C-alpha positions as MATLAB code, in Angstrom:
seq = 'MTPVARTRKPRHVTADAGTLCALMLALFLLLGILAGRAESARCAVDDDALRVYLDAAICRSGDDLTVETAARTLWCYVRGSLCAFLLGFSSAGVVGLPLLLAAQGFVLTFSLCSFASALGRGGFLLCVALFGLRLAFVLPCTFLLGTAAMERSWALWSLVGGRRVQLPALWFRFCVCGAALLLGCALELWLVPLLLAAAV';
ca = [
     151.538  140.921   49.253;
     149.812  143.305   51.630;
     151.749  145.722   53.912;
     150.614  143.697   56.917;
     152.026  140.518   55.403;
     155.355  142.212   54.685;
     155.835  143.423   58.251;
     154.729  140.219   59.927;
     157.690  138.321   61.356;
     157.799  134.539   61.436;
     157.161  132.980   64.812;
     159.909  130.913   66.346;
     159.371  128.444   69.151;
     161.749  129.459   71.937;
     162.159  127.791   75.284;
     161.974  129.827   78.451;
     165.416  130.878   79.717;
     164.695  129.437   83.151;
     163.816  126.065   81.636;
     167.029  126.008   79.599;
     169.095  126.882   82.664;
     167.389  124.171   84.703;
     167.909  121.558   81.970;
     171.580  122.434   81.586;
     172.207  122.272   85.331;
     170.275  118.995   85.585;
     172.487  117.551   82.846;
     175.680  118.530   84.672;
     174.274  117.193   87.948;
     173.533  113.887   86.228;
     177.044  113.777   84.744;
     178.492  114.362   88.219;
     176.348  111.572   89.665;
     177.455  109.147   86.944;
     181.099  110.129   87.410;
     180.832  109.636   91.181;
     179.322  106.203   90.677;
     182.052  105.198   88.223;
     184.847  106.499   90.457;
     183.507  104.715   93.541;
     183.483  101.430   91.616;
     187.104  102.001   90.590;
     188.501  102.980   93.999;
     189.134  100.712   96.967;
     187.552  101.774  100.270;
     189.594  101.972  103.470;
     187.520   99.832  105.853;
     189.396  101.087  108.939;
     188.689  104.721  108.107;
     185.079  103.826  107.436;
     184.751  102.126  110.820;
     186.285  105.135  112.622;
     183.803  107.429  110.856;
     180.847  105.243  111.754;
     181.938  104.915  115.390;
     182.267  108.688  115.670;
     178.839  109.199  114.089;
     177.196  106.663  116.386;
     178.752  108.195  119.480;
     177.596  111.670  118.427;
     174.402  112.199  120.354;
     172.725  115.339  121.598;
     174.690  115.196  124.855;
     178.059  114.798  123.111;
     177.463  117.433  120.433;
     180.327  119.901  120.091;
     180.539  123.250  118.353;
     183.095  121.806  115.941;
     180.800  118.939  114.942;
     177.845  121.279  114.470;
     179.957  123.712  112.412;
     181.309  120.936  110.167;
     177.833  119.541  109.586;
     176.423  123.000  108.852;
     179.238  123.670  106.372;
     178.505  120.387  104.575;
     174.897  121.493  104.207;
     175.324  125.110  103.120;
     178.551  125.217  101.087;
     177.016  124.211   97.742;
     173.999  126.480   98.029;
     176.110  129.390   99.253;
     178.490  129.007   96.299;
     175.521  128.873   93.911;
     174.066  132.041   95.429;
     177.362  133.953   95.213;
     178.006  132.837   91.623;
     174.690  134.455   90.693;
     176.276  137.873   91.185;
     178.912  137.281   88.510;
     178.921  136.385   84.845;
     181.431  133.676   85.806;
     178.436  131.737   87.088;
     177.670  130.744   83.492;
     180.651  128.376   83.746;
     180.910  127.996   87.527;
     177.344  126.879   88.246;
     177.328  123.830   85.931;
     180.689  122.784   87.388;
     179.356  123.291   90.910;
     176.323  121.062   90.253;
     178.559  118.410   88.700;
     180.883  118.519   91.717;
     177.963  118.329   94.140;
     176.548  115.286   92.382;
     179.976  113.654   92.236;
     180.827  114.123   95.919;
     177.495  112.926   97.278;
     177.260  109.952   94.931;
     180.877  108.930   95.472;
     180.402  109.004   99.251;
     177.125  107.104   99.139;
     178.377  104.436   96.732;
     181.641  103.985   98.613;
     179.790  103.348  101.874;
     177.295  101.066  100.194;
     180.089   99.057   98.569;
     182.056   98.705  101.808;
     179.053   97.819  103.962;
     177.418   95.439  101.511;
     173.730   94.685  101.238;
     173.337   94.558  105.003;
     174.450   98.169  105.316;
     171.510   99.621  103.407;
     169.921  101.117  106.541;
     173.234  102.668  107.542;
     173.535  104.354  104.151;
     169.983  105.683  104.401;
     170.683  106.996  107.906;
     173.949  108.639  106.859;
     172.928  110.165  103.549;
     169.133  110.225  103.338;
     168.568  113.594  104.998;
     171.554  115.207  103.342;
     170.482  114.130   99.866;
     166.902  115.234  100.542;
     167.956  118.761  101.547;
     171.277  119.594   99.890;
     170.705  118.603   96.252;
     167.260  120.241   95.820;
     168.363  123.468   97.517;
     171.563  123.721   95.484;
     169.619  123.042   92.297;
     166.875  125.608   93.061;
     169.390  128.309   93.917;
     171.544  127.301   90.988;
     168.763  127.792   88.438;
     167.921  131.289   89.716;
     171.623  132.183   89.898;
     172.212  130.818   86.390;
     169.496  133.037   84.916;
     171.069  136.073   86.535;
     174.616  135.116   85.537;
     173.478  134.576   81.965;
     171.797  137.989   81.907;
     174.976  139.609   83.266;
     177.073  137.806   80.691;
     174.910  138.666   77.687;
     173.673  142.116   78.824;
     171.052  142.115   76.078;
     169.912  145.674   75.487;
     171.253  146.739   78.881;
     168.252  145.080   80.429;
     168.041  145.412   84.180;
     168.471  142.122   85.995;
     165.830  141.239   88.559;
     166.971  139.766   91.886;
     163.837  138.849   93.886;
     163.774  135.218   92.708;
     167.386  134.664   93.771;
     166.964  136.301   97.172;
     163.658  134.542   97.838;
     165.129  131.142   97.008;
     168.184  131.941   99.117;
     166.015  132.634  102.161;
     163.801  129.570  101.654;
     166.722  127.241  100.940;
     168.710  128.663  103.851;
     165.864  127.892  106.251;
     165.471  124.400  104.781;
     169.203  123.683  105.076;
     169.295  124.823  108.691;
     166.377  122.504  109.423;
     168.106  119.623  107.645;
     171.326  120.253  109.559;
     169.489  120.274  112.891;
     167.671  117.059  111.991;
     170.923  115.375  110.999;
     172.667  116.349  114.230;
     169.757  115.052  116.295;
     168.318  112.182  114.282;
     171.201  110.526  112.406;
     173.082  109.310  115.520;
     169.857  107.717  116.765;
     169.224  106.037  113.413;
     172.808  104.793  113.233;
     172.657  103.391  116.741;
     169.423  101.585  115.864;
     170.805  100.313  112.562;
     173.921   98.784  114.074;
];
């Protein structure tokens, strides 16, 4: 055996850390979605509470918009992504981020399925109006921030070789997702009441 052959190390196929983080978070998101679907099928929906919610949403137009309504809607949009961003600064994010994605999937799916079950087949347009924008903005932004935060949390937890952790990806995604969530919130406050009024 030659000296070169002795020093040559076998090659191992390793997946990129970002891909592994994304796959793990996607799995927990899927588990949350499935759990939300199962729980909505098990629970009975309060039709009176549902009607009050729908009436309030339909009456909420640009002229009737209050600071409280805008703040509640904004909080619904940003809370998951903000939690994901903050967990990226701690090694606790290794555990917290998968749980956050599972909870996000559970809450959104449970709400959507509960409305769909209570409204029946004829309420499809109402469900799209109520949840379409939120699903289109909230889940992707939370997932994108979550993957960047997970990579950083994992690096903080393992501290391999004292390697310095890079932050630009997390901050860049935070800025992009923040702008997207603000846009989604504004669209929901303006567009959803119009869609609901047209649907009913």
